[in-house]
C-alpha positions in Angstrom: 21.7 -18.3 1.9 20.9 -14.7 0.6 20.5 -12.0 3.4 17.7 -9.3 2.5 17.7 -6.0 3.7 14.4 -4.3 4.4 14.3 -0.5 5.0 11.3 -0.4 7.5 10.2 -2.7 10.4 6.3 -2.6 10.6 3.8 -5.2 9.6 4.7 -5.3 5.8 8.2 -6.4 6.6 7.1 -8.7 9.3 4.7 -10.7 7.1 7.8 -11.2 4.9 9.0 -13.2 7.7 7.2 -16.6 7.3 8.1 -16.4 3.4 11.8 -15.8 4.3 11.9 -19.1 6.1 10.1 -20.9 3.6 12.6 -19.7 0.9 15.7 -20.1 3.0 16.5 -16.5 3.2 17.5 -14.2 6.2 16.0 -10.7 6.9 17.9 -7.7 8.4 15.7 -4.6 9.0 16.2 -1.1 9.4 13.8 0.2 11.7 13.7 2.9 14.8 12.4 0.7 17.6 13.1 -2.7 18.9 9.4 -3.0 19.4 8.5 -2.5 15.8 6.7 -5.9 14.4 9.5 -7.1 11.8 11.9 -7.2 14.8 10.6 -10.5 16.0 11.2 -12.5 12.8 14.5 -10.7 11.5 17.8 -12.1 11.9 19.4 -9.1 12.7 18.3 -5.1 13.3 20.3 -2.1 12.2 18.3 0.4 14.8 17.8 3.6 12.8 15.2 5.8 11.2 14.4 4.7 7.5 15.7 7.8 6.2 18.8 7.6 7.6 21.3 6.9 4.8 24.3 6.3 6.9 22.6 3.6 8.9 21.9 2.1 5.7 25.3 2.0 4.5 25.7 -0.6 7.5 22.6 -2.6 6.3 24.2 -2.9 2.7 27.3 -4.2 4.5 25.0 -7.1 6.3 23.0 -8.0 3.0 23.0 -8.9 -0.6 20.1 -7.1 -1.5 17.9 -4.2 -0.3 14.3 -3.5 -0.6 11.8 -1.4 1.2 8.8 -1.7 3.4 7.7 1.7 2.9 8.5 4.6 0.4 9.4 7.5 2.9 13.0 7.3 2.0 15.4 10.2 0.9 16.4 9.0 -2.7 19.2 11.6 -3.1 21.0 10.2 0.2 20.4 6.8 -0.9 21.6 7.1 -4.4 25.2 8.1 -3.0 25.1 4.4 -1.4 24.1 3.0 -4.9 27.3 4.3 -6.5 29.1 1.8 -4.1 27.3 -1.2 -5.9 24.6 -1.7 -3.4 21.6 -3.7 -4.9 18.4 -1.8 -4.2 15.1 -3.5 -5.8 13.1 -2.0 -6.9 16.0 0.2 -8.3 16.0 4.1 -6.9 15.3 5.4 -10.3 12.2 3.6 -10.3 10.8 5.2 -7.4 11.7 8.6 -8.2 8.7 9.5 -10.2 6.2 8.0 -7.5 7.3 9.5 -4.3 5.8 12.7 -4.8 2.0 12.3 -6.0 2.0 15.1 -8.5 5.1 13.8 -10.0 3.2 10.4 -10.0 0.1 11.7 -11.8 2.3 13.4 -14.4 4.0 10.1 -14.8 1.1 8.0 -15.2 -0.4 10.4 -17.5 2.6 10.4 -19.8 2.3 6.6 -20.2 -1.2 7.2 -21.5 -2.9 5.6 -18.7 -6.2 6.9 -17.3 -6.2 9.3 -14.1 -8.1 12.1 -12.5 -7.8 15.6 -13.5 -5.4 17.5 -11.4 -3.0 20.4 -10.9 -0.1 21.3 -8.5 -1.2 24.0 -6.3 1.5 26.7 -6.3 0.2 29.8 -5.0 -2.6 30.9 -2.6 -3.9 33.7 -4.8 -7.0 33.1 -7.2 -7.9 30.1 -6.0 -11.6 30.5 -7.5 -10.1 30.7 -10.6 -7.5 27.9 -10.2 -10.3 25.3 -9.4 -12.9 26.4 -11.5 -12.3 23.7 -14.2 -12.6 21.1 -11.6 -15.8 22.4 -9.4 -16.5 21.2 -6.1 -16.3 19.0 -4.1 -12.6 18.2 -5.0 -9.8 16.6 -3.4 -6.7 18.1 -1.7 -3.9 16.0 -1.4 0.0 16.4 0.3 2.1 15.5 -2.5 4.5 13.7 0.0 4.3 11.2 3.1 0.4 10.7 2.7 -0.7 7.2 3.5 -4.1 5.7 4.8 -5.8 8.9 4.3 -3.5 11.1 5.9 -2.7 14.2 4.0 -6.2 13.7 1.9 -8.9 16.0 2.3 -12.1 16.1 0.4 -13.4 19.6 -0.2 -16.9 20.8 -0.3 -16.5 24.3 -1.4 -14.1 27.5 -1.7 -14.4 28.6 1.8 -13.3 25.1 3.1 -10.5 24.9 0.9 -9.0 28.5 2.0 -9.5 27.3 5.5 -7.9 24.1 5.0 -5.1 25.5 3.5 -4.7 28.4 6.1 -4.7 25.7 8.9 -1.7 23.7 7.3 0.4 26.7 6.3 2.0 29.9 7.3 3.0 31.6 4.4 1.8 32.5 0.7 5.2 30.6 -0.2 4.0 26.9 -0.8 7.6 25.9 -1.6 7.8 24.0 1.6 4.1 23.0 1.6 3.6 20.7 -1.4 -0.1 20.2 -2.5 -2.2 18.6 -5.2 -5.6 19.5 -6.2 -7.6 16.7 -8.3 -11.3 16.2 -9.4 -13.7 14.4 -6.9 -14.4 11.0 -8.6 -18.0 9.7 -7.9 -16.7 6.2 -8.1 -18.9 3.3 -8.0 -16.4 1.1 -6.2 -12.7 1.3 -5.4 -10.2 -1.8 -6.8 -6.8 -2.5 -6.3 -4.5 -5.2 -8.3 -1.0 -6.3 -6.8 1.6 -7.0 -9.6 5.2 -8.4 -9.4 7.9 -8.0 -11.7 11.3 -10.3 -11.8 14.6 -9.3 -12.7 13.9 -11.4 -16.0 10.9 -8.9 -16.9 8.2 -11.2 -16.0 5.3 -9.6 -14.8 2.5 -11.8 -13.0 -0.8 -10.2 -11.3 -3.0 -11.4 -8.8 -6.9 -11.1 -9.0 -8.2 -7.7 -9.1 -9.8 -6.9 -5.6 -12.6 -4.4 -4.5 -11.3 -2.2 -1.4 -13.9 -0.7 0.6 -12.7 2.4 2.7 -14.2 4.2 5.7 -12.6 7.5 6.5 -10.4 6.8 4.1 -8.6 3.8 5.8 -9.2 0.5 4.1 -11.6 -1.4 6.3 -12.3 -4.5 3.8 -11.0 -6.1 0.6 -13.0 -8.7 -1.3 -11.2 -11.2 -3.7 -11.9 -11.2 -6.6 -14.0 -7.9 -7.4 -17.1 -8.5 -9.0 -16.1 -6.8 -12.3 -16.4 -7.7 -16.0 -13.6 -9.8 -17.7 -12.7 -6.7 -20.0 -12.4 -4.5 -16.8 -10.0 -7.1 -15.4 -8.0 -7.3 -18.3 -8.0 -3.4 -18.9 -6.4 -3.4 -15.1 -3.9 -6.0 -15.7 -2.7 -4.3 -18.8 -2.2 -1.0 -16.7 0.0 -2.9 -14.2 1.8 -4.4 -17.0 2.7 -1.0 -18.5 3.5 0.7 -15.4 5.8 -2.1 -14.1 7.7 -2.9 -17.3 8.3 1.0 -18.1 9.3 1.7 -14.7 11.6 -1.5 -15.1 11.0 -2.4 -11.6 11.9 -5.5 -9.4 9.6 -6.7 -6.7 5.9 -6.2 -6.0 3.7 -3.0 -6.5 0.0 -2.2 -5.3 -2.1 -0.4 -7.7 -5.1 1.3 -6.3 -8.2 2.2 -8.9 -11.4 4.1 -9.1 -14.4 2.4 -11.0 -17.0 4.9 -12.3 -20.7 4.2 -12.6 -19.9 4.3 -16.5 -17.6 1.5 -16.2 -14.4 3.7 -16.6 -11.2 2.9 -14.9 -9.1 5.3 -13.3 -5.8 5.1 -11.6 -5.9 6.6 -8.4 -2.3 5.8 -6.4 0.6 3.4 -6.6 2.3 2.1 -3.8 6.0 0.7 -4.7 5.9 -2.2 -2.1 3.7 -4.9 -0.9 0.3 -3.3 0.0 -2.7 -3.7 2.4 -5.0 -4.8 -0.6 -3.1 -7.8 -1.3 -3.0 -9.2 2.6 -5.5 -11.9 1.4 -3.0 -13.5 -0.6 -1.4 -14.8 2.6 -4.1 -17.3 3.1 -5.8 -17.4 -0.4 -3.4 -17.5 -2.7 -0.8 -20.0 -3.8 2.1 -17.5 -3.5 1.4 -14.5 -1.0 2.4 -11.2 -2.2 5.3 -11.1 0.5 6.9 -14.5 -0.9 6.4 -12.9 -4.1 8.2 -9.8 -3.4 11.2 -11.9 -1.8 11.1 -14.2 -5.0 11.4 -11.1 -7.1 14.1 -9.0 -5.5 16.2 -12.3 -4.9 16.3 -13.4 -8.7 14.0 -16.4 -7.9 11.1 -17.6 -10.3 7.8 -15.9 -9.5 5.2 -18.1 -7.9 1.5 -18.9 -8.8 -0.6 -15.9 -7.8 -4.0 -17.8 -8.5 -6.4 -18.0 -5.9 -7.0 -21.5 -4.4 -10.5 -21.1 -3.1 -13.5 -19.3 -4.8 -13.4 -16.1 -2.9 -12.1 -14.3 0.3 -12.6 -11.4 2.5 -9.8 -9.7 4.1 -11.0 -7.2 7.4 -8.6 -4.9 8.8 -8.5 -4.9 12.6 -8.3 -1.2 13.3 -7.6 0.6 16.6 -11.0 2.3 18.2 -9.5 3.5 21.4 -6.1 4.5 23.1 -5.1 1.0 24.7 -2.1 -1.2 25.2 -4.5 -4.1 25.4 -3.9 -7.2 23.1 -7.3 -8.3 22.6 -6.8 -11.6 23.3 -10.2 -12.5 23.8 -11.7 -10.9 20.8 -8.8 -12.7 18.6 -9.7 -16.0 20.0 -13.5 -15.4 18.9 -12.4 -14.4 15.4 -10.2 -17.4 15.1 -13.7 -19.6 16.0 -15.0 -18.3 12.6 -14.8 -21.0 10.0 -11.9 -20.8 7.2 -10.8 -17.9 9.6 -7.1 -16.6 9.5 -6.3 -14.0 12.2 -2.8 -12.0 11.8 -1.8 -10.1 14.7 1.0 -7.6 14.3 2.3 -7.5 17.6 2.0 -3.5 18.1 2.2 -2.9 21.6 -0.5 0.5 21.5 -3.6 0.8 20.0 -4.8 4.1 18.8 -7.8 4.9 16.5 -7.4 4.0 12.9 -4.2 2.0 13.6 -3.9 -1.4 11.9 -3.2 -3.6 14.5 -4.0 -7.2 12.6 -6.1 -8.4 10.1 -8.6 -11.6 9.5 -8.8 -13.2 6.1 -11.8 -15.8 5.8 -11.8 -18.1 2.8 -15.2 -19.1 1.0 -16.1 -22.0 -1.1 -18.4 -20.0 -3.5 -18.5 -16.0 -4.7 -21.6 -15.1 -2.9 -22.1 -11.5 -2.3 -24.2 -12.0 0.5 -22.0 -14.3 2.5 -19.1 -11.9 2.3 -21.2 -9.1 3.7 -22.3 -11.4 6.5 -18.8 -12.6 7.4 -17.4 -8.9 7.3 -20.1 -7.7 9.6 -19.7 -10.8 11.9 -15.7 -9.9 12.2 -16.5 -6.3 13.0 -19.4 -7.0 15.4 -16.8 -9.2 17.3 -13.7 -6.7 16.9 -15.8 -3.4 17.7 -17.9 -4.9 20.6 -20.9 -3.8 18.7 
């Protein structure tokens, strides 16, 4: 039996729990709190922050392979452990060009993959001339540690840009405040694809999905996306190019824009399982979580295909400060035909926090049905 170490103990690690039991694996999580979701499914816990490399050495002693629930790690510290024959999957060098969003953009561009125009903001002087080639609106991003819309701002004019920067920094030296500026893409839709690569170099991809965001947090995922076969093939090729060039082992999430003219642009890369792939737990032959464990443990990859015509996943986001478990709403959601409710067991709700998700399977590809189901779920959850 293999023991898999996971750095991070949130819902992504928690959802690997069922897959680990199916595959006969044991999970050991490194996480800062015994209240974190994955603690309930783990065989053992290393109680420490995810960037505590000393604790990761202990995790390594307890496991055969170490993987990641999130990318907020100190690669330099972990690389010292790697020299002691610790097996990280994906390998640390594959993560290095991805953790800083400017470095990630440069890496994708060097691979010839389509990305929005961008530049690194290195000084506060002459903002007007720096941004002239992009125009407004534009997008300001923190280069590190942004997720679920955090650290990402849509800026409509120069005065707003100056105000936002001045509210975040206290000096003109930006060396401690790294920002990326990129063009605003007036996309028609946002898309995503989950891809996995094995130890043998096999790459499999899940169906391309449409993701719908509100306030830059994912609210809904529709599988499969209503796109052309050529667009789907282009996105699959992007996934193959990226994973093969990085020589990764494991599951990656790739977020994309589809413009009104039909052009595909890569938005961001998540070097781990991803919210856009949660539908796979109930709608696919092999979930992204089982697939990730298969990959990092050197097992054959599973079939990623849908076993239904289509599916819609709706995130259950916090909308208040509360300690409620929302049992009444969850019961009503479970009564929806072919609905699967996943509750992450978090003890506190706050606005925007991901508390769970619901996936509903459909026997047909009908956009009206998908919209109606999503609205039904949200009317129950948000007490509309």
